[in-house]
C-alpha positions as CSV (number, residue, x, y, z in Angstrom):
1,X,-8.2,6.9,18.1
2,X,-6.6,3.8,16.8
3,X,-6.8,0.3,18.2
4,X,-3.8,-1.8,17.3
5,X,-3.6,-5.6,17.5
6,X,-1.6,-8.5,16.3
7,X,-2.9,-10.0,13.0
8,X,-4.5,-13.4,13.2
9,X,-3.8,-14.5,9.6
10,X,-1.9,-17.6,8.5
11,X,1.3,-16.0,9.6
12,X,0.3,-16.3,13.3
13,X,1.3,-19.9,13.3
14,X,5.0,-19.2,13.9
15,X,6.4,-19.7,10.3
16,X,6.1,-16.0,9.6
17,X,5.2,-13.1,11.9
18,X,1.9,-11.6,11.1
19,X,1.4,-7.9,10.4
20,X,0.1,-5.8,13.3
21,X,-3.2,-4.6,11.9
22,X,-4.6,-1.2,12.7
23,X,-8.3,-0.4,13.2
24,X,-8.9,3.4,12.8
25,X,-11.5,4.8,15.1
26,X,-12.1,8.4,14.3
27,X,-13.4,11.0,16.7
28,X,-16.4,13.3,15.7
29,X,-15.2,15.1,12.6
30,X,-15.8,18.6,11.3
31,X,-16.7,19.0,7.6
32,X,-14.1,20.8,5.6
33,X,-15.4,24.1,4.4
34,X,-12.2,25.8,3.5
35,X,-10.7,26.5,0.1
36,X,-7.9,24.4,-1.4
37,X,-5.2,22.5,0.3
38,X,-2.2,24.4,1.4
39,X,1.5,23.5,1.5
40,X,2.5,22.5,5.1
41,X,-1.2,22.8,6.1
42,X,-2.4,21.3,9.4
43,X,-5.7,19.3,9.3
44,X,-6.9,17.8,12.5
45,X,-10.3,16.0,12.9
46,X,-11.5,17.1,9.5
47,X,-13.7,15.2,7.0
48,X,-13.2,15.9,3.3
49,X,-16.2,14.4,1.4
50,X,-17.2,14.5,-2.2
51,X,-14.6,17.1,-3.1
52,X,-12.5,17.7,-6.2
53,X,-9.0,18.0,-4.8
54,X,-7.3,17.4,-8.1
55,X,-4.3,19.5,-8.9
56,X,-4.2,21.1,-5.4
57,X,-0.9,21.5,-3.6
58,X,-0.6,20.1,-0.1
59,X,3.1,19.4,0.0
60,X,4.2,18.7,3.5
61,X,0.7,18.9,4.9
62,X,-0.3,17.0,8.1
63,X,-3.6,15.1,8.3
64,X,-4.4,13.8,11.8
65,X,-7.7,11.9,12.6
66,X,-9.1,12.8,9.2
67,X,-11.4,11.1,6.7
68,X,-11.1,11.6,3.0
69,X,-14.2,10.1,1.3
70,X,-15.1,9.9,-2.4
71,X,-12.7,12.7,-3.3
72,X,-11.0,13.2,-6.6
73,X,-7.2,13.3,-6.2
74,X,-6.0,13.7,-9.8
75,X,-2.5,15.2,-9.9
76,X,-2.8,16.3,-6.3
77,X,0.5,17.3,-4.8
78,X,0.9,15.7,-1.5
79,X,4.7,14.9,-1.5
80,X,6.1,14.6,2.0
81,X,2.6,14.7,3.6
82,X,2.0,13.0,6.9
83,X,-1.3,11.1,7.1
84,X,-1.9,9.7,10.6
85,X,-4.8,7.8,12.2
86,X,-6.9,8.5,9.1
87,X,-9.3,6.8,6.6
88,X,-9.3,7.3,2.9
89,X,-12.4,5.8,1.4
90,X,-13.5,5.7,-2.2
91,X,-10.9,8.1,-3.4
92,X,-10.1,8.2,-7.1
93,X,-7.6,9.8,-9.4
94,X,-4.6,9.5,-11.6
95,X,-1.1,10.8,-10.9
96,X,-1.5,11.6,-7.2
97,X,1.9,12.5,-5.8
98,X,2.6,11.1,-2.3
99,X,6.3,10.7,-2.8
100,X,8.2,10.7,0.5
101,X,5.0,10.8,2.4
102,X,4.5,9.1,5.8
103,X,1.3,7.0,6.3
104,X,0.8,5.6,9.8
105,X,-2.3,3.9,11.1
106,X,-4.2,4.5,7.9
107,X,-7.0,2.6,6.1
108,X,-7.3,3.0,2.3
109,X,-10.6,1.5,1.3
110,X,-12.1,0.9,-2.2
111,X,-9.7,3.3,-3.9
112,X,-9.6,3.7,-7.7
113,X,-6.2,5.1,-8.4
114,X,-3.6,5.1,-11.2
115,X,0.0,6.1,-11.3
116,X,0.2,6.9,-7.6
117,X,3.7,8.1,-6.6
118,X,4.7,6.7,-3.2
119,X,8.4,6.2,-3.9
120,X,10.5,6.8,-0.9
121,X,7.4,6.8,1.3
122,X,7.0,5.2,4.8
123,X,3.9,3.1,5.4
124,X,3.4,1.7,8.9
125,X,0.3,-0.1,10.1
126,X,-1.6,0.5,6.9
127,X,-4.5,-1.5,5.4
128,X,-5.3,-1.3,1.7
129,X,-8.7,-3.0,1.4
130,X,-10.7,-3.4,-1.9
131,X,-10.5,-1.3,-4.9
132,X,-7.9,-1.2,-7.8
133,X,-4.6,0.6,-8.1
134,X,-2.7,0.7,-11.4
135,X,1.0,1.4,-11.6
136,X,1.5,1.9,-7.9
137,X,5.0,3.3,-7.4
138,X,6.5,2.2,-4.1
139,X,10.2,2.2,-5.3
140,X,12.5,2.5,-2.3
141,X,9.6,2.8,0.1
142,X,9.6,1.3,3.6
143,X,6.5,-0.9,4.5
144,X,6.0,-2.3,7.9
145,X,2.9,-4.0,9.2
146,X,1.0,-3.4,5.9
147,X,-1.9,-5.5,4.7
148,X,-3.2,-5.6,1.1
149,X,-6.6,-7.2,1.2
150,X,-9.1,-8.0,-1.5
151,X,-7.6,-5.4,-3.8
152,X,-6.2,-5.5,-7.4
153,X,-2.7,-4.2,-8.0
154,X,-1.7,-3.9,-11.6
155,X,2.1,-3.6,-12.3
156,X,3.0,-2.4,-8.7
157,X,6.6,-1.3,-8.4
158,X,8.3,-2.4,-5.2
159,X,11.8,-2.1,-6.6
160,X,14.4,-1.4,-3.9
161,X,11.7,-1.3,-1.2
162,X,12.0,-2.7,2.3
163,X,9.0,-4.8,3.3
164,X,8.6,-6.1,6.9
165,X,5.5,-8.0,8.1
166,X,3.6,-7.3,4.9
167,X,0.6,-9.5,3.9
168,X,-1.2,-10.0,0.6
169,X,-4.7,-11.5,1.3
170,X,-7.1,-12.4,-1.5
171,X,-5.2,-9.8,-3.4
172,X,-4.4,-9.8,-7.1
173,X,-0.9,-8.9,-8.2
174,X,-0.2,-8.5,-11.9
175,X,3.2,-7.8,-13.3
176,X,4.7,-6.9,-9.9
177,X,8.3,-5.7,-9.8
178,X,10.3,-6.7,-6.7
179,X,13.7,-6.1,-8.2
180,X,16.2,-5.2,-5.4
181,X,13.5,-5.4,-2.7
182,X,14.3,-6.7,0.8
183,X,11.7,-8.8,2.6
184,X,11.2,-10.0,6.1
185,X,8.1,-11.9,7.0
186,X,6.2,-11.1,3.8
187,X,3.2,-13.5,3.4
188,X,2.1,-14.1,-0.2
189,X,0.3,-17.4,0.4
190,X,-3.2,-16.0,0.3
191,X,-2.7,-13.9,-2.8
192,X,-5.5,-14.7,-5.3
193,X,-3.1,-14.1,-8.2
194,X,0.7,-13.8,-8.0
195,X,2.3,-12.4,-11.1
196,X,5.9,-11.3,-10.8
197,X,7.5,-9.5,-13.8
198,X,10.9,-8.8,-12.2
199,X,12.6,-9.6,-9.0
200,X,11.7,-13.2,-8.3
201,X,15.2,-13.5,-6.7
202,X,14.1,-10.9,-4.1
203,X,11.5,-13.3,-2.6
204,X,14.0,-14.4,0.1
205,X,12.3,-13.5,3.3
206,X,8.8,-14.2,1.9
207,X,6.6,-17.2,2.2
208,X,4.6,-18.7,-0.6
209,X,2.3,-21.7,-1.0
210,X,3.3,-25.0,-2.8
211,X,0.9,-24.1,-5.7
212,X,2.6,-20.7,-6.0
213,X,6.0,-22.3,-6.1
214,X,4.9,-24.4,-9.0
215,X,3.6,-21.4,-10.9
216,X,6.9,-19.5,-10.2
217,X,9.1,-22.4,-11.2
218,X,9.8,-21.2,-14.7
219,X,10.9,-17.7,-13.4
220,X,13.0,-19.3,-10.7
221,X,14.7,-21.6,-13.2
222,X,15.4,-18.7,-15.5
223,X,16.9,-16.7,-12.6
224,X,19.2,-19.6,-11.8
225,X,20.1,-20.1,-15.5
226,X,18.5,-23.5,-15.6
227,X,17.2,-25.0,-18.8
228,X,14.3,-27.4,-18.4
229,X,14.4,-29.8,-21.3
230,X,11.9,-32.7,-21.7
């Protein structure tokens, strides 16, 4: 069961619409005792805990009211999977394939991931809290009511993505690529670190703080073809 509510962050003051945060409340779960994941598998009310799911193929699988805790996801094939009303906590791995997946009402907590493929995915009412994700690929993904909170994102790729009501709270972004992204009500003001490698021109539709504007001034000037000469 999921309780949904309007976010109460800085965007609730009217200048930018806040993300609608989700709070996942799971029913009593049954421990997973099966074998490997299966393509187009259907998992409902299941807890996957302390398992090595690396290299397994769950393409097109559906996870509903599930918990995935402290599992290894190296090279796991989860393209086009549907993850609904679920919690992923303490997962780790490199090269997890979630391309074209759908995540709705999901909490991703304290993840340690690298090279996660989420290009073309749809994320709605998702909270990414804590942890570190390197080289997150969200190219051409659609994000709506997504909150990145207290996490570190190293060289995340949002190129060509559509972001609506997305918040970055106490979140570190290093070398972010927003080239060709489209933004509506994207709140960057509380980002602990805002490093943009490409796509500063795509920030139309986002809000930043005065201090962030100062930090981004060189990149903005370069985008406009301005030379700043003392």
